[in-house]
RONUVEX-548970 format. One record per residue: residue in three letters; z, y, x of N, C-alpha, C in turn. Coordinates in steps of 0.05 Angstrom, whole numbers. Layout:
<kollos>
<kollo><zamar>ALA</zamar><n_z>Z</n_z><n_y>Y</n_y><n_x>X</n_x><ca_z>Z</ca_z><ca_y>Y</ca_y><ca_x>X</ca_x><c_z>Z</c_z><c_y>Y</c_y><c_x>X</c_x></kollo>
...
</kollos>
This chain:
<kollos>
<kollo><zamar>MET</zamar><n_z>-303</n_z><n_y>248</n_y><n_x>-75</n_x><ca_z>-281</ca_z><ca_y>232</ca_y><ca_x>-93</ca_x><c_z>-299</c_z><c_y>203</c_y><c_x>-92</c_x></kollo>
<kollo><zamar>ILE</zamar><n_z>-293</n_z><n_y>187</n_y><n_x>-102</n_x><ca_z>-289</ca_z><ca_y>160</ca_y><ca_x>-110</ca_x><c_z>-309</c_z><c_y>159</c_y><c_x>-142</c_x></kollo>
<kollo><zamar>GLU</zamar><n_z>-313</n_z><n_y>143</n_y><n_x>-165</n_x><ca_z>-301</ca_z><ca_y>135</ca_y><ca_x>-179</ca_x><c_z>-306</c_z><c_y>117</c_y><c_x>-191</c_x></kollo>
<kollo><zamar>THR</zamar><n_z>-272</n_z><n_y>109</n_y><n_x>-201</n_x><ca_z>-259</ca_z><ca_y>84</ca_y><ca_x>-186</ca_x><c_z>-249</c_z><c_y>74</c_y><c_x>-214</c_x></kollo>
<kollo><zamar>GLN</zamar><n_z>-255</n_z><n_y>45</n_y><n_x>-222</n_x><ca_z>-228</ca_z><ca_y>29</ca_y><ca_x>-253</ca_x><c_z>-197</c_z><c_y>24</c_y><c_x>-223</c_x></kollo>
<kollo><zamar>THR</zamar><n_z>-200</n_z><n_y>18</n_y><n_x>-209</n_x><ca_z>-181</ca_z><ca_y>13</ca_y><ca_x>-211</ca_x><c_z>-171</c_z><c_y>16</c_y><c_x>-174</c_x></kollo>
<kollo><zamar>LEU</zamar><n_z>-155</n_z><n_y>34</n_y><n_x>-181</n_x><ca_z>-139</ca_z><ca_y>30</ca_y><ca_x>-148</ca_x><c_z>-106</c_z><c_y>15</c_y><c_x>-144</c_x></kollo>
<kollo><zamar>ASP</zamar><n_z>-118</n_z><n_y>-5</n_y><n_x>-118</n_x><ca_z>-86</ca_z><ca_y>-9</ca_y><ca_x>-112</ca_x><c_z>-76</c_z><c_y>-8</c_y><c_x>-97</c_x></kollo>
<kollo><zamar>LEU</zamar><n_z>-57</n_z><n_y>-15</n_y><n_x>-102</n_x><ca_z>-34</ca_z><ca_y>-13</ca_y><ca_x>-62</ca_x><c_z>-9</c_z><c_y>-24</c_y><c_x>-57</c_x></kollo>
<kollo><zamar>ILE</zamar><n_z>-23</n_z><n_y>-52</n_y><n_x>-44</n_x><ca_z>-9</ca_z><ca_y>-72</ca_y><ca_x>-29</ca_x><c_z>7</c_z><c_y>-64</c_y><c_x>-10</c_x></kollo>
<kollo><zamar>TYR</zamar><n_z>31</n_z><n_y>-69</n_y><n_x>-15</n_x><ca_z>60</ca_z><ca_y>-69</ca_y><ca_x>8</ca_x><c_z>53</c_z><c_y>-88</c_y><c_x>19</c_x></kollo>
<kollo><zamar>PHE</zamar><n_z>64</n_z><n_y>-97</n_y><n_x>35</n_x><ca_z>66</ca_z><ca_y>-113</ca_y><ca_x>67</ca_x><c_z>89</c_z><c_y>-112</c_y><c_x>67</c_x></kollo>
<kollo><zamar>THR</zamar><n_z>120</n_z><n_y>-142</n_y><n_x>60</n_x><ca_z>136</ca_z><ca_y>-135</ca_y><ca_x>70</ca_x><c_z>165</c_z><c_y>-165</c_y><c_x>81</c_x></kollo>
<kollo><zamar>GLY</zamar><n_z>171</n_z><n_y>-161</n_y><n_x>96</n_x><ca_z>194</ca_z><ca_y>-187</ca_y><ca_x>103</ca_x><c_z>220</c_z><c_y>-180</c_y><c_x>111</c_x></kollo>
<kollo><zamar>LYS</zamar><n_z>235</n_z><n_y>-204</n_y><n_x>102</n_x><ca_z>262</ca_z><ca_y>-200</ca_y><ca_x>113</ca_x><c_z>280</c_z><c_y>-190</c_y><c_x>121</c_x></kollo>
<kollo><zamar>THR</zamar><n_z>272</n_z><n_y>-187</n_y><n_x>158</n_x><ca_z>278</ca_z><ca_y>-180</ca_y><ca_x>172</ca_x><c_z>261</c_z><c_y>-158</c_y><c_x>184</c_x></kollo>
<kollo><zamar>CYS</zamar><n_z>240</n_z><n_y>-139</n_y><n_x>174</n_x><ca_z>232</ca_z><ca_y>-122</ca_y><ca_x>187</ca_x><c_z>254</c_z><c_y>-91</c_y><c_x>171</c_x></kollo>
<kollo><zamar>GLY</zamar><n_z>257</n_z><n_y>-80</n_y><n_x>193</n_x><ca_z>278</ca_z><ca_y>-59</ca_y><ca_x>185</ca_x><c_z>259</c_z><c_y>-28</c_y><c_x>169</c_x></kollo>
<kollo><zamar>VAL</zamar><n_z>251</n_z><n_y>-31</n_y><n_x>184</n_x><ca_z>221</ca_z><ca_y>-11</ca_y><ca_x>182</ca_x><c_z>214</c_z><c_y>-8</c_y><c_x>144</c_x></kollo>
<kollo><zamar>CYS</zamar><n_z>203</n_z><n_y>-29</n_y><n_x>136</n_x><ca_z>208</ca_z><ca_y>-36</ca_y><ca_x>116</ca_x><c_z>229</c_z><c_y>-29</c_y><c_x>93</c_x></kollo>
<kollo><zamar>LYS</zamar><n_z>252</n_z><n_y>-40</n_y><n_x>101</n_x><ca_z>279</ca_z><ca_y>-33</ca_y><ca_x>82</ca_x><c_z>281</c_z><c_y>-3</c_y><c_x>81</c_x></kollo>
<kollo><zamar>VAL</zamar><n_z>278</n_z><n_y>4</n_y><n_x>97</n_x><ca_z>291</ca_z><ca_y>35</ca_y><ca_x>88</ca_x><c_z>257</c_z><c_y>57</c_y><c_x>92</c_x></kollo>
<kollo><zamar>LEU</zamar><n_z>219</n_z><n_y>46</n_y><n_x>95</n_x><ca_z>213</ca_z><ca_y>54</ca_y><ca_x>80</ca_x><c_z>213</c_z><c_y>55</c_y><c_x>57</c_x></kollo>
<kollo><zamar>LYS</zamar><n_z>196</n_z><n_y>26</n_y><n_x>41</n_x><ca_z>190</ca_z><ca_y>12</ca_y><ca_x>22</ca_x><c_z>199</c_z><c_y>35</c_y><c_x>-9</c_x></kollo>
<kollo><zamar>PRO</zamar><n_z>233</n_z><n_y>35</n_y><n_x>-7</n_x><ca_z>231</ca_z><ca_y>41</ca_y><ca_x>-33</ca_x><c_z>229</c_z><c_y>78</c_y><c_x>-37</c_x></kollo>
<kollo><zamar>LYS</zamar><n_z>227</n_z><n_y>91</n_y><n_x>-4</n_x><ca_z>207</ca_z><ca_y>114</ca_y><ca_x>-15</ca_x><c_z>173</c_z><c_y>116</c_y><c_x>-23</c_x></kollo>
<kollo><zamar>LEU</zamar><n_z>168</n_z><n_y>98</n_y><n_x>-14</n_x><ca_z>142</ca_z><ca_y>102</ca_y><ca_x>-7</ca_x><c_z>135</c_z><c_y>93</c_y><c_x>-44</c_x></kollo>
<kollo><zamar>LEU</zamar><n_z>150</n_z><n_y>83</n_y><n_x>-49</n_x><ca_z>141</ca_z><ca_y>59</ca_y><ca_x>-74</ca_x><c_z>148</c_z><c_y>80</c_y><c_x>-92</c_x></kollo>
<kollo><zamar>GLU</zamar><n_z>169</n_z><n_y>98</n_y><n_x>-93</n_x><ca_z>172</ca_z><ca_y>106</ca_y><ca_x>-111</ca_x><c_z>155</c_z><c_y>139</c_y><c_x>-107</c_x></kollo>
<kollo><zamar>ALA</zamar><n_z>154</n_z><n_y>145</n_y><n_x>-95</n_x><ca_z>127</ca_z><ca_y>176</ca_y><ca_x>-93</ca_x><c_z>111</c_z><c_y>161</c_y><c_x>-109</c_x></kollo>
<kollo><zamar>VAL</zamar><n_z>94</n_z><n_y>144</n_y><n_x>-98</n_x><ca_z>67</ca_z><ca_y>122</ca_y><ca_x>-109</ca_x><c_z>77</c_z><c_y>126</c_y><c_x>-140</c_x></kollo>
<kollo><zamar>LYS</zamar><n_z>93</n_z><n_y>113</n_y><n_x>-142</n_x><ca_z>95</ca_z><ca_y>110</ca_y><ca_x>-172</ca_x><c_z>92</c_z><c_y>141</c_y><c_x>-197</c_x></kollo>
<kollo><zamar>GLU</zamar><n_z>107</n_z><n_y>162</n_y><n_x>-179</n_x><ca_z>120</ca_z><ca_y>187</ca_y><ca_x>-194</ca_x><c_z>93</c_z><c_y>202</c_y><c_x>-189</c_x></kollo>
<kollo><zamar>ASN</zamar><n_z>77</n_z><n_y>197</n_y><n_x>-172</n_x><ca_z>54</ca_z><ca_y>220</ca_y><ca_x>-171</ca_x><c_z>30</c_z><c_y>206</c_y><c_x>-171</c_x></kollo>
<kollo><zamar>PHE</zamar><n_z>31</n_z><n_y>174</n_y><n_x>-182</n_x><ca_z>2</ca_z><ca_y>161</ca_y><ca_x>-175</ca_x><c_z>10</c_z><c_y>143</c_y><c_x>-193</c_x></kollo>
<kollo><zamar>PRO</zamar><n_z>8</n_z><n_y>141</n_y><n_x>-223</n_x><ca_z>18</ca_z><ca_y>129</ca_y><ca_x>-241</ca_x><c_z>4</c_z><c_y>107</c_y><c_x>-247</c_x></kollo>
<kollo><zamar>LYS</zamar><n_z>-17</n_z><n_y>110</n_y><n_x>-244</n_x><ca_z>-38</ca_z><ca_y>88</ca_y><ca_x>-260</ca_x><c_z>-47</c_z><c_y>60</c_y><c_x>-228</c_x></kollo>
<kollo><zamar>VAL</zamar><n_z>-35</n_z><n_y>67</n_y><n_x>-205</n_x><ca_z>-38</ca_z><ca_y>57</ca_y><ca_x>-194</ca_x><c_z>-32</c_z><c_y>41</c_y><c_x>-181</c_x></kollo>
<kollo><zamar>ASN</zamar><n_z>-44</n_z><n_y>14</n_y><n_x>-187</n_x><ca_z>-20</ca_z><ca_y>-15</ca_y><ca_x>-192</ca_x><c_z>-8</c_z><c_y>-33</c_y><c_x>-156</c_x></kollo>
<kollo><zamar>ILE</zamar><n_z>13</n_z><n_y>-28</n_y><n_x>-160</n_x><ca_z>25</ca_z><ca_y>-27</ca_y><ca_x>-132</ca_x><c_z>41</c_z><c_y>-65</c_y><c_x>-137</c_x></kollo>
<kollo><zamar>ARG</zamar><n_z>31</n_z><n_y>-70</n_y><n_x>-112</n_x><ca_z>45</ca_z><ca_y>-101</ca_y><ca_x>-98</ca_x><c_z>55</c_z><c_y>-104</c_y><c_x>-75</c_x></kollo>
<kollo><zamar>VAL</zamar><n_z>72</n_z><n_y>-116</n_y><n_x>-81</n_x><ca_z>91</ca_z><ca_y>-115</ca_y><ca_x>-59</ca_x><c_z>89</c_z><c_y>-151</c_y><c_x>-51</c_x></kollo>
<kollo><zamar>VAL</zamar><n_z>78</n_z><n_y>-165</n_y><n_x>-23</n_x><ca_z>77</ca_z><ca_y>-174</ca_y><ca_x>-18</ca_x><c_z>90</c_z><c_y>-184</c_y><c_x>13</c_x></kollo>
<kollo><zamar>ASP</zamar><n_z>116</n_z><n_y>-215</n_y><n_x>7</n_x><ca_z>138</ca_z><ca_y>-218</ca_y><ca_x>24</ca_x><c_z>117</c_z><c_y>-227</c_y><c_x>35</c_x></kollo>
<kollo><zamar>VAL</zamar><n_z>113</n_z><n_y>-234</n_y><n_x>53</n_x><ca_z>87</ca_z><ca_y>-248</ca_y><ca_x>89</ca_x><c_z>100</c_z><c_y>-275</c_y><c_x>94</c_x></kollo>
<kollo><zamar>GLU</zamar><n_z>132</n_z><n_y>-275</n_y><n_x>92</n_x><ca_z>148</ca_z><ca_y>-303</ca_y><ca_x>88</ca_x><c_z>135</c_z><c_y>-320</c_y><c_x>72</c_x></kollo>
<kollo><zamar>GLU</zamar><n_z>138</n_z><n_y>-304</n_y><n_x>52</n_x><ca_z>130</ca_z><ca_y>-329</ca_y><ca_x>11</ca_x><c_z>96</c_z><c_y>-326</c_y><c_x>9</c_x></kollo>
<kollo><zamar>GLU</zamar><n_z>81</n_z><n_y>-305</n_y><n_x>23</n_x><ca_z>53</ca_z><ca_y>-314</ca_y><ca_x>17</ca_x><c_z>37</c_z><c_y>-305</c_y><c_x>42</c_x></kollo>
<kollo><zamar>VAL</zamar><n_z>48</n_z><n_y>-336</n_y><n_x>61</n_x><ca_z>38</ca_z><ca_y>-331</ca_y><ca_x>88</ca_x><c_z>9</c_z><c_y>-335</c_y><c_x>77</c_x></kollo>
<kollo><zamar>GLU</zamar><n_z>-18</n_z><n_y>-354</n_y><n_x>62</n_x><ca_z>-34</ca_z><ca_y>-350</ca_y><ca_x>59</ca_x><c_z>-40</c_z><c_y>-325</c_y><c_x>46</c_x></kollo>
<kollo><zamar>PHE</zamar><n_z>-27</n_z><n_y>-315</n_y><n_x>26</n_x><ca_z>-52</ca_z><ca_y>-292</ca_y><ca_x>23</ca_x><c_z>-40</c_z><c_y>-267</c_y><c_x>42</c_x></kollo>
<kollo><zamar>THR</zamar><n_z>-24</n_z><n_y>-258</n_y><n_x>65</n_x><ca_z>-24</ca_z><ca_y>-245</ca_y><ca_x>83</ca_x><c_z>-30</c_z><c_y>-256</c_y><c_x>102</c_x></kollo>
<kollo><zamar>GLY</zamar><n_z>-59</n_z><n_y>-276</n_y><n_x>112</n_x><ca_z>-64</ca_z><ca_y>-282</ca_y><ca_x>124</ca_x><c_z>-101</c_z><c_y>-275</c_y><c_x>124</c_x></kollo>
<kollo><zamar>GLN</zamar><n_z>-102</n_z><n_y>-288</n_y><n_x>104</n_x><ca_z>-126</ca_z><ca_y>-274</ca_y><ca_x>87</ca_x><c_z>-122</c_z><c_y>-251</c_y><c_x>90</c_x></kollo>
<kollo><zamar>SER</zamar><n_z>-107</n_z><n_y>-232</n_y><n_x>84</n_x><ca_z>-109</ca_z><ca_y>-209</ca_y><ca_x>86</ca_x><c_z>-113</c_z><c_y>-183</c_y><c_x>121</c_x></kollo>
<kollo><zamar>MET</zamar><n_z>-97</n_z><n_y>-201</n_y><n_x>147</n_x><ca_z>-103</ca_z><ca_y>-200</ca_y><ca_x>162</ca_x><c_z>-80</c_z><c_y>-191</c_y><c_x>164</c_x></kollo>
<kollo><zamar>VAL</zamar><n_z>-73</n_z><n_y>-192</n_y><n_x>164</n_x><ca_z>-41</ca_z><ca_y>-177</ca_y><ca_x>171</ca_x><c_z>-20</c_z><c_y>-196</c_y><c_x>202</c_x></kollo>
<kollo><zamar>PHE</zamar><n_z>-14</n_z><n_y>-178</n_y><n_x>223</n_x><ca_z>-5</ca_z><ca_y>-192</ca_y><ca_x>234</ca_x><c_z>17</c_z><c_y>-166</c_y><c_x>243</c_x></kollo>
<kollo><zamar>THR</zamar><n_z>25</n_z><n_y>-152</n_y><n_x>229</n_x><ca_z>57</ca_z><ca_y>-134</ca_y><ca_x>241</ca_x><c_z>60</c_z><c_y>-129</c_y><c_x>205</c_x></kollo>
<kollo><zamar>LEU</zamar><n_z>83</n_z><n_y>-103</n_y><n_x>208</n_x><ca_z>101</ca_z><ca_y>-92</ca_y><ca_x>188</ca_x><c_z>113</c_z><c_y>-76</c_y><c_x>191</c_x></kollo>
<kollo><zamar>PRO</zamar><n_z>106</n_z><n_y>-55</n_y><n_x>181</n_x><ca_z>111</ca_z><ca_y>-52</ca_y><ca_x>136</ca_x><c_z>70</c_z><c_y>-54</c_y><c_x>155</c_x></kollo>
<kollo><zamar>VAL</zamar><n_z>60</n_z><n_y>-67</n_y><n_x>127</n_x><ca_z>21</ca_z><ca_y>-55</ca_y><ca_x>133</ca_x><c_z>22</c_z><c_y>-48</c_y><c_x>99</c_x></kollo>
<kollo><zamar>VAL</zamar><n_z>9</n_z><n_y>-33</n_y><n_x>95</n_x><ca_z>4</ca_z><ca_y>-23</ca_y><ca_x>61</ca_x><c_z>-27</c_z><c_y>-22</c_y><c_x>68</c_x></kollo>
<kollo><zamar>ILE</zamar><n_z>-41</n_z><n_y>-36</n_y><n_x>45</n_x><ca_z>-77</ca_z><ca_y>-19</ca_y><ca_x>49</ca_x><c_z>-84</c_z><c_y>-23</c_y><c_x>24</c_x></kollo>
<kollo><zamar>ILE</zamar><n_z>-101</n_z><n_y>6</n_y><n_x>13</n_x><ca_z>-99</ca_z><ca_y>20</ca_y><ca_x>-8</ca_x><c_z>-129</c_z><c_y>5</c_y><c_x>-14</c_x></kollo>
<kollo><zamar>LYS</zamar><n_z>-129</n_z><n_y>-5</n_y><n_x>-42</n_x><ca_z>-162</ca_z><ca_y>-15</ca_y><ca_x>-41</ca_x><c_z>-172</c_z><c_y>-12</c_y><c_x>-70</c_x></kollo>
<kollo><zamar>ALA</zamar><n_z>-196</n_z><n_y>2</n_y><n_x>-72</n_x><ca_z>-212</ca_z><ca_y>12</ca_y><ca_x>-99</ca_x><c_z>-229</c_z><c_y>-24</c_y><c_x>-109</c_x></kollo>
<kollo><zamar>ASP</zamar><n_z>-231</n_z><n_y>-18</n_y><n_x>-126</n_x><ca_z>-245</ca_z><ca_y>-31</ca_y><ca_x>-144</ca_x><c_z>-243</c_z><c_y>-60</c_y><c_x>-128</c_x></kollo>
<kollo><zamar>ASP</zamar><n_z>-228</n_z><n_y>-61</n_y><n_x>-109</n_x><ca_z>-220</ca_z><ca_y>-93</ca_y><ca_x>-97</ca_x><c_z>-237</c_z><c_y>-95</c_y><c_x>-82</c_x></kollo>
<kollo><zamar>ARG</zamar><n_z>-234</n_z><n_y>-64</n_y><n_x>-59</n_x><ca_z>-238</ca_z><ca_y>-56</ca_y><ca_x>-31</ca_x><c_z>-230</c_z><c_y>-55</c_y><c_x>-16</c_x></kollo>
<kollo><zamar>GLU</zamar><n_z>-231</n_z><n_y>-52</n_y><n_x>4</n_x><ca_z>-206</ca_z><ca_y>-49</ca_y><ca_x>20</ca_x><c_z>-214</c_z><c_y>-30</c_y><c_x>35</c_x></kollo>
<kollo><zamar>MET</zamar><n_z>-203</n_z><n_y>-6</n_y><n_x>25</n_x><ca_z>-208</ca_z><ca_y>33</ca_y><ca_x>35</ca_x><c_z>-193</c_z><c_y>50</c_y><c_x>44</c_x></kollo>
<kollo><zamar>ALA</zamar><n_z>-156</n_z><n_y>36</n_y><n_x>53</n_x><ca_z>-151</ca_z><ca_y>49</ca_y><ca_x>76</ca_x><c_z>-133</c_z><c_y>22</c_y><c_x>84</c_x></kollo>
<kollo><zamar>ARG</zamar><n_z>-117</n_z><n_y>29</n_y><n_x>116</n_x><ca_z>-98</ca_z><ca_y>7</ca_y><ca_x>119</ca_x><c_z>-79</c_z><c_y>22</c_y><c_x>138</c_x></kollo>
<kollo><zamar>PHE</zamar><n_z>-50</n_z><n_y>15</n_y><n_x>135</n_x><ca_z>-40</ca_z><ca_y>33</ca_y><ca_x>140</ca_x><c_z>-19</c_z><c_y>11</c_y><c_x>163</c_x></kollo>
<kollo><zamar>ALA</zamar><n_z>-23</n_z><n_y>16</n_y><n_x>181</n_x><ca_z>10</ca_z><ca_y>-14</ca_y><ca_x>194</ca_x><c_z>22</c_z><c_y>8</c_y><c_x>209</c_x></kollo>
<kollo><zamar>ARG</zamar><n_z>43</n_z><n_y>-17</n_y><n_x>213</n_x><ca_z>70</ca_z><ca_y>5</ca_y><ca_x>233</ca_x><c_z>96</c_z><c_y>24</c_y><c_x>227</c_x></kollo>
<kollo><zamar>SER</zamar><n_z>73</n_z><n_y>43</n_y><n_x>248</n_x><ca_z>79</ca_z><ca_y>68</ca_y><ca_x>243</ca_x><c_z>54</c_z><c_y>94</c_y><c_x>216</c_x></kollo>
<kollo><zamar>PHE</zamar><n_z>68</n_z><n_y>106</n_y><n_x>202</n_x><ca_z>62</ca_z><ca_y>114</ca_y><ca_x>175</ca_x><c_z>82</c_z><c_y>137</c_y><c_x>163</c_x></kollo>
<kollo><zamar>SER</zamar><n_z>75</n_z><n_y>151</n_y><n_x>133</n_x><ca_z>86</ca_z><ca_y>159</ca_y><ca_x>130</ca_x><c_z>84</c_z><c_y>164</c_y><c_x>95</c_x></kollo>
<kollo><zamar>VAL</zamar><n_z>106</n_z><n_y>167</n_y><n_x>86</n_x><ca_z>102</ca_z><ca_y>175</ca_y><ca_x>57</ca_x><c_z>65</c_z><c_y>186</c_y><c_x>47</c_x></kollo>
<kollo><zamar>TYR</zamar><n_z>81</n_z><n_y>208</n_y><n_x>70</n_x><ca_z>64</ca_z><ca_y>232</ca_y><ca_x>55</ca_x><c_z>28</c_z><c_y>223</c_y><c_x>74</c_x></kollo>
<kollo><zamar>GLU</zamar><n_z>30</n_z><n_y>212</n_y><n_x>89</n_x><ca_z>0</ca_z><ca_y>201</ca_y><ca_x>89</ca_x><c_z>-2</c_z><c_y>175</c_y><c_x>75</c_x></kollo>
<kollo><zamar>VAL</zamar><n_z>-4</n_z><n_y>166</n_y><n_x>64</n_x><ca_z>-9</ca_z><ca_y>145</ca_y><ca_x>40</ca_x><c_z>-17</c_z><c_y>164</c_y><c_x>25</c_x></kollo>
<kollo><zamar>LEU</zamar><n_z>8</n_z><n_y>182</n_y><n_x>1</n_x><ca_z>-7</ca_z><ca_y>193</ca_y><ca_x>-16</ca_x><c_z>-22</c_z><c_y>211</c_y><c_x>-12</c_x></kollo>
<kollo><zamar>GLN</zamar><n_z>-33</n_z><n_y>224</n_y><n_x>8</n_x><ca_z>-60</ca_z><ca_y>257</ca_y><ca_x>26</ca_x><c_z>-83</c_z><c_y>226</c_y><c_x>12</c_x></kollo>
<kollo><zamar>LYS</zamar><n_z>-67</n_z><n_y>196</n_y><n_x>19</n_x><ca_z>-102</ca_z><ca_y>186</ca_y><ca_x>22</ca_x><c_z>-114</c_z><c_y>178</c_y><c_x>-10</c_x></kollo>
<kollo><zamar>LEU</zamar><n_z>-82</n_z><n_y>159</n_y><n_x>-19</n_x><ca_z>-89</ca_z><ca_y>166</ca_y><ca_x>-57</ca_x><c_z>-103</c_z><c_y>190</c_y><c_x>-62</c_x></kollo>
<kollo><zamar>LYS</zamar><n_z>-91</n_z><n_y>210</n_y><n_x>-56</n_x><ca_z>-96</ca_z><ca_y>232</ca_y><ca_x>-70</ca_x><c_z>-131</c_z><c_y>241</c_y><c_x>-72</c_x></kollo>
<kollo><zamar>ARG</zamar><n_z>-139</n_z><n_y>222</n_y><n_x>-38</n_x><ca_z>-175</ca_z><ca_y>236</ca_y><ca_x>-36</ca_x><c_z>-181</c_z><c_y>220</c_y><c_x>-52</c_x></kollo>
<kollo><zamar>LEU</zamar><n_z>-166</n_z><n_y>198</n_y><n_x>-53</n_x><ca_z>-189</ca_z><ca_y>155</ca_y><ca_x>-70</ca_x><c_z>-197</c_z><c_y>160</c_y><c_x>-101</c_x></kollo>
<kollo><zamar>SER</zamar><n_z>-181</n_z><n_y>184</n_y><n_x>-108</n_x><ca_z>-172</ca_z><ca_y>176</ca_y><ca_x>-150</ca_x><c_z>-187</c_z><c_y>209</c_y><c_x>-153</c_x></kollo>
<kollo><zamar>GLY</zamar><n_z>-192</n_z><n_y>226</n_y><n_x>-126</n_x><ca_z>-201</ca_z><ca_y>251</ca_y><ca_x>-128</ca_x><c_z>-173</c_z><c_y>278</c_y><c_x>-145</c_x></kollo>
<kollo><zamar>GLY</zamar><n_z>-153</n_z><n_y>258</n_y><n_x>-142</n_x><ca_z>-138</ca_z><ca_y>272</ca_y><ca_x>-143</ca_x><c_z>-128</c_z><c_y>280</c_y><c_x>-178</c_x></kollo>
<kollo><zamar>LEU</zamar><n_z>-148</n_z><n_y>252</n_y><n_x>-194</n_x><ca_z>-143</ca_z><ca_y>250</ca_y><ca_x>-229</ca_x><c_z>-129</c_z><c_y>231</c_y><c_x>-232</c_x></kollo>
<kollo><zamar>ILE</zamar><n_z>-111</n_z><n_y>226</n_y><n_x>-209</n_x><ca_z>-89</ca_z><ca_y>190</ca_y><ca_x>-229</ca_x><c_z>-60</c_z><c_y>208</c_y><c_x>-239</c_x></kollo>
</kollos>
C-alpha cells in the first residue's frame, strides 16, 4: 500500500478515436463511483498537443495514473475498465 496524498487519473482522448468514445464514459463513471477522491483529467490530444508530447503519448486511448505527481501506471490502446479500477484499488490501499 502506498501512503499517498493525491491520486490522479489522466485520460488521453481524441475526436477521431472510436475506442475512446466507447470506453471514456464507462471508465470515468466507474472511477467516480468507486474512487471519488481520485482527480480526473481528460486531455484532448488535438487541443493539448504540448502536454500530450510531454506525457509521451503516441497512441489512443491512454490512461495514466499518478500518485503524488509520480506516474504509477500507464494503460494504452487495449485495456479494460476493470484493469484500471484494480490498479487504483491497489494504489489507494482500498481506502479511497
